[in-house]
N, C-alpha and C positions, 0 to 999 in steps of 0.2 A: 156392514153385514158380514164381511169376510172375517173381521176380527171377532165378532160375536160368535160366529160358527167355530172358529178356532178355540175360543175359550170354552164354549159349550162342549166341544169334543175332547179337549185335553185337560180341562179343569184348571187351566192357568193361562197367564199371558205369555205370548212369545218372548223368548229370552232377550230379544233386542229391546223390549220395553221394560226390562227389569234392571234395577240398579241394586247392587249388593252393598249393604251397609253404607248407604249414602247419608252423610250428615248434612241436612239442610239447616244450618245453624241460624240463618236469617229468618226462618219460619218457626223453628222449634229447636229446643235444646236436647232433643232426643236423638238416638241412633235408630234409624228405621230398620226393621228386620229384613232378612235376606230376600223375602218374597214380596216386598213392597213394590208394586208396579209403578212405572212412570206416570200413568194417568192419575193415580192417587196423589202423587206429589204435586201435580199441576192443580188438582182440585184444592188441595190444602193451600197452595199459593194464592189462588184466586179468592178463596174464602178469607184468607188473611187480608187481602186488599178490600174485600167487601165489608169487613168488620171495622173498617176505619183506621187500620194500622198500616196504611199504604206506604210504600217506598216512594219518595219523591226525588227524582233525578235533579241534580244541582247543575246550574248553568256555570257559575263561577267555581270551577273545580279545584283550583289551586289555592289552598289555604296555607298561610305562612305567618311566622312571627320570628323576629329577631329576639335575642335573649332578653326576656322580661318586658318586651315592648308589645304594642297593640297588635292584635290579630288582623290580618288583611286577607281579602278574597279577590282573586282575579281569574280571568279565563285560563291562562296558563297552559293551553294545549300546545304541543310541539308542532313545528312545521314538518316539512318533508325530510329534512336532515337537521341534526343538532348542529348549530353553527360552529364553524371553526374560528377560534379566537386568534387575533393577531398576537405577536410576541409581546411580552410584558414591557411596558415603557417605564422610564424613570419616575414619571408622575404617578403611576399606579402603585398603590401600596396596600393590597388586600391582605387579610389575615391568611396565614399559610400553614399547611400541614408539615410536620417534621418528616423528612425523607427516610429517616432510619427507623421510624416506628409509626405505623398507621394501623390502629386497632379498630376492627369492624365487628359489630354484633348484628346477627340476623335472627328475627323471631316473629313467627305468626302468633299474635297475642290473643287470638280467639275472642276478639271484641271485648276483652277485659271482663269476661263472664264468670271466671272462677276465682275463688278466694286465694289471696296470696300473690296476685299478679303485681301489685304495687311494690311489695318487698323484693320480688324477683327482678322486676325492672330496675330498681335502684341498685341491687346487688350486681347485676351483670352489665349494666350500662356504664357504671362508673369506671373511669379510665379508658373508655372507648372514644375514639375520635369521630366515628360515623356509626349510626344506628339505623338499621332497616327494620321497620315493623310492617307486617301485613295484618289485615283485619283490625286495623287501628280505628277505634271509635273515639271521636273527639269529645269525650266525656269531660265533665268538670274535674274529675280525679286525674285524668291523663294530662289535661291542660295545666293543672296545678304542679304535677311532677315535672313537666317540661320547663315550666317557669322557675320552679325551685332550683332545678339543676342548671339554670341559665343556658339552656340549649337553644340553638338556632334550628328551626324545623320548617318543613314543608309537608303538607298532606295533599295527595292527589285523590280527591273524594270521588267515589263511584256513585254513591247515593246517600240519601238521608233516611234514617229510620227513627220515628218518634222525635224528629227535630235534631238528631245527632248525625253529623257527617261521618262516614266510614270509608276507608280506603287504605292506600299504602302511604307510609310516613317515613321520611328520612330526617333524622335529627343529627346534629353535629356540634362539636365544640367551637368551630369557626363558621362564619357565614359562607354560603356557597356563592360562586360567581354568577351562576345561572341555574335555573330550574325550569323544567317543563314536564308535562304529563301526557300519557296516552290512555285511552279508554276503549275497551272492547266488550260488547255485550255477550253474556252467556246465552247461547241459542235457546236453551230450554226455559230458563226462568226469566230471561230478559234483563237481568241486572248486570251492570258493567263490572269487569275486573280491570284493575288499573296498573299502570307502570309509572314510576317517577324517576326522572333523570336529573342529576345534579353534577355541577362541575366545581372543582376546588383547585386553588393554587397550592404549589409545593415549594417549600423554601429551598433556594439555591438551585432551582431547576427551571429550564424554559418550558418543560412539559407541565401539563395540568392533568389532574386525575378526574376522570369521568366515572360516575357510579350510577347504576340503575337498580332500582328496587322493583321486583316483579311479583305480581300475584297472577299465576297462570289460570286461564279459563279452565273450569272444572267439568261441569255437567254438559256433555254433548253426546249426540248419537253418531258423530263422525269426527273427522280430524280437521276439517277445513278451517273452522274458526280458530282452533288452537294453533294451527300452522300459520294462519294469517297474523295472529298476534305476535308471534316470535319473529316472523319475517319482517314485520313493520319495525320491530325493535332493532333487528340487524341492519335494515336499510337506514335507520335513523343514525346509527353509530358508525357507519362504514367510512365516513370521512375523518373520524377521530383516529389518529395513529399513535397516541400516547397511552399511558397506563389506564387500565380499565378494570372495574369490578362490577359484576352483575350478580346480584343475590336475590333470594326470596323463596317463596313457596311456588314451585313451578308446576305442581299438580301433574307431574309426569308419571302417572300410575300404570302405564303399560309400555311395552317395547316400542310401539309406534310413536308414542309421545316422546319417549326418550330419544328416539331417532331424530325428532325435530330439534331437541336440545343439542344433540351431537352435531347436527348441521350448523347450528349457530356457533358452537365452539370452533368448528373447522373454519367457517367463514370469517370469524373475527380473531382467529389465532389465539384462542383462549385455552386455559388449563382449568380443569375442574378439581377443586379441593376434595381429596378422597375421604377424609374422616374414617380412617381404617377401622377403628374400634366400634363402629356402629353407634347406636343411640339416637339417630335422627328419626323423626316421625316417618312412618311408612303407610302407604295406602296400597292395598293388594300386594303387599310385600315389597314395594318399591320405595326407596327414600325420595321424598319430594322437596326437601329443603336443601338448597345448594348455594355455594359461592364459587363463581367462575372469575378468573383473573388473567391479566396480561400486563407485562412490563413491571411486575412486582415479584419479590421473593418472599414466600411465607416463612415466618420465623417460628410461629407456634399456632396451634389450632385446637379447638376443644368443643365437645358437645356437653351441654349443661342440663342434666335431668331435672324436670320440674313437674309439679302436679297442678300448676296454675294455668295451664293451657294444654290443648291436645297436640301441641308441637313443642319440642325441646329447643331452646335457643342454641345457636351455633356461633362460634366466634373464631376469628383469625386475626393475627397480627402480622402485618406485612412490612417490608422495607422496600424502598424504590430500587429496582434492579440497577446494577452498575452501569449498564449501557444507557439507561434512561437518565441516571443520576449525573452522568458526565456531560450531558447536553446542556449547553448554556445559550 
């Protein structure tokens, strides 16, 4: 009744119930206008479910394949901490990253909904050692590209839509030593955002590289869920003292969210890649795609303008920092 009285008197919804230019791409491919109220978005969401196009949460969330091999599905959820591995032994001979050149690509691929994404994926992923994708839908086309490029990959799926798993994906030229995922539900729409963590061997070093691909919680009326997602990531990685890369679409579209990222940077002794010339996707004027790192020296970095997604891919080439490289 209070809400009804407010709307009747003011002719609009309270500002707390409005979202400006929110793209709910899982429900529609449109950009909602500035005065679209939150209740309408919820109505559209439940109407979508009622129409038979429901999202089905998946139990075996970690989907994986080694280059050209059969796809497997397991639970894959992380424990309380990402396990610390013992030093490499003589019997262990995993594939290894080159310490003087570790090329990383990060891209929110917009569920492969726009024309040209396959060409752009091939163009920017070739020559990259590790590829982070957010909003990756495990379509036949994406599976074909991953197989054609002989990539090792893991997908931490948040949900299925029309039978296709969607989440964050990490692909690489070599197989990871370990992989696990985190899931956190968006409070408003109830669909999970996911994080995927992989570990890789580095040639000539006792250290191992840990990478995390993050899709930050987006639609909330407060900060609690967003803060909890990044705190869980920090807690998971706190026992890893070696080189580290955290990348993805952080959805840090205001100062309070950016402060959460700043705290993660401080807690894990990270550095944020600046991308001085701009070009990254912005939301409310804030860049939301990031690459954070530790124990590595950046050699080059670039933003790649595209029309095939609402995010531009970003890439960085690293080399192992000297103090890490000297450890045996």
